[in-house]
C-alpha positions as CSV (number, residue, x, y, z in Angstrom):
1,X,36.2,13.8,-109.0
2,X,36.0,11.4,-105.7
3,X,34.4,12.9,-102.7
4,X,35.6,11.6,-99.8
5,X,33.3,11.6,-96.8
6,X,34.7,12.5,-93.3
7,X,33.5,10.1,-90.5
8,X,32.5,12.2,-87.3
9,X,36.1,11.8,-85.2
10,X,36.1,14.7,-83.8
11,X,34.2,15.7,-81.1
12,X,31.6,18.5,-81.5
13,X,31.8,21.6,-79.2
14,X,28.4,20.5,-78.0
15,X,29.9,17.3,-76.7
16,X,32.6,18.9,-74.9
17,X,30.2,21.4,-73.4
18,X,27.8,18.5,-72.4
19,X,31.1,16.7,-70.7
20,X,32.1,19.7,-69.0
21,X,29.2,20.5,-67.3
22,X,28.4,16.8,-66.4
23,X,31.5,16.9,-64.7
24,X,30.8,19.9,-62.9
25,X,27.5,18.4,-61.6
26,X,29.4,15.2,-60.4
27,X,31.7,17.6,-58.4
28,X,29.3,19.3,-57.2
29,X,27.2,16.2,-56.0
30,X,30.9,14.4,-54.5
31,X,31.1,17.6,-52.4
32,X,27.8,17.8,-51.2
33,X,28.1,14.0,-49.9
34,X,31.3,14.3,-48.3
35,X,30.1,17.3,-46.4
36,X,27.0,15.8,-45.0
37,X,28.9,12.3,-44.4
38,X,30.9,14.6,-41.6
39,X,27.7,15.7,-40.0
40,X,26.2,12.8,-40.0
41,X,28.5,11.7,-37.4
42,X,27.3,14.5,-35.1
43,X,23.8,13.2,-35.2
44,X,24.7,9.9,-33.4
45,X,26.7,11.0,-30.8
46,X,25.0,10.7,-27.1
47,X,25.6,14.0,-25.7
48,X,24.5,16.2,-28.8
49,X,21.4,14.2,-28.5
50,X,20.8,14.8,-24.8
51,X,22.2,11.8,-23.4
52,X,25.0,11.2,-20.9
53,X,27.9,8.6,-21.2
54,X,28.0,6.5,-18.4
55,X,29.3,3.1,-17.6
56,X,25.7,2.1,-16.2
57,X,22.3,3.8,-16.5
58,X,21.0,5.0,-13.3
59,X,17.8,6.6,-12.0
60,X,18.0,9.6,-13.3
61,X,19.0,8.7,-17.1
62,X,17.3,4.9,-16.8
63,X,16.7,4.5,-20.8
64,X,20.0,2.9,-22.8
65,X,20.0,4.7,-26.1
66,X,21.6,3.5,-29.5
67,X,23.7,6.6,-29.5
68,X,27.5,6.3,-29.5
69,X,29.8,7.4,-26.8
70,X,33.5,7.9,-27.4
71,X,34.9,5.3,-24.3
72,X,34.7,1.6,-24.9
73,X,32.7,0.6,-21.8
74,X,30.6,3.6,-21.8
75,X,26.7,3.5,-22.5
76,X,24.4,6.2,-23.7
77,X,21.6,6.9,-21.1
78,X,19.0,9.0,-21.7
79,X,16.0,10.3,-19.9
80,X,12.9,10.4,-22.1
81,X,9.4,11.5,-21.2
82,X,9.8,12.2,-17.8
83,X,10.8,8.3,-16.8
84,X,13.2,7.8,-13.7
85,X,12.5,11.4,-12.4
86,X,12.2,11.1,-8.5
87,X,11.0,14.5,-8.1
88,X,7.4,13.8,-8.9
């Protein structure tokens, strides 16, 4: 009698479990990336970094910083290391 060998067309249980675990890991990584992207915006905010949004920097806040302000013509001005303090 002829025996017909089955080709491995069906997915094994181990393959299905491995794919499900990989999908769960990818979902967790995507969630963490999306959550951290929302917090990254707070890191570039001028006021959150100790600056002040002004149209021009002044004697109290003499340093122009790279942080962002909400207004179009506003600049983020900071006082770093005691520069510009006239109280001394």
